[in-house]
BAKE-264440 format. One record per residue (C-alpha): residue in one letter; x, y, z. Coordinates in steps of 0.02 Angstrom, whole numbers, padded with zeros to 5 digits, always signed. Layout:
N
aXYZ/...
// end
This chain:
54
m+01038-01346+00555/t+01041-01211+00686/l+00999-01029+00665/p+01181-00969+00671/d+01228-01097+00537/t+01086-01038+00427/v+01134-00855+00451/h+01315-00895+00409/t+01265-00989+00250/l+01150-00849+00192/n+01286-00721+00229/l+01410-00818+00122/l+01284-00829-00020/a+01247-00643-00012/s+01430-00595-00010/s+01473-00704-00158/a+01327-00632-00255/e+01390-00455-00222/n+01558-00497-00297/g+01480-00561-00457/e+01534-00740-00426/h+01408-00866-00485/g+01423-01040-00552/g+01363-01098-00721/t+01326-00998-00875/s+01214-00847-00881/v+01043-00854-00962/n+01009-00754-01119/p+00880-00623-01065/f+00800-00621-01237/a+00772-00809-01234/a+00708-00803-01054/g+00586-00665-01099/l+00522-00758-01251/g+00503-00917-01149/a+00407-00826-01012/l+00296-00742-01141/g+00261-00910-01223/v+00215-00990-01057/l+00100-00846-01011/l+00014-00850-01180/l-00010-01038-01164/l-00086-01017-00991/l-00200-00880-01057/w-00258-00992-01199/i-00291-01139-01080/t-00387-01025-00961/t-00498-00958-01099/r-00535-01135-01161/f-00594-01188-00988/n-00697-01030-00966/r-00791-01049-01130/d-00943-01137-01053/r-00984-00996-00931/
// end
């Protein structure tokens, strides 16, 4: 893939994003936020378990 091809592809992606065209269904922001919070709390819990011996 050459540089002009890459620029053209990125330009097409940016222009379609500006028009609000996207494939698939949208993600529920509430569910995404709860999922992210759950993952972060799990990582915090794992980190504190490994740090207990110090």
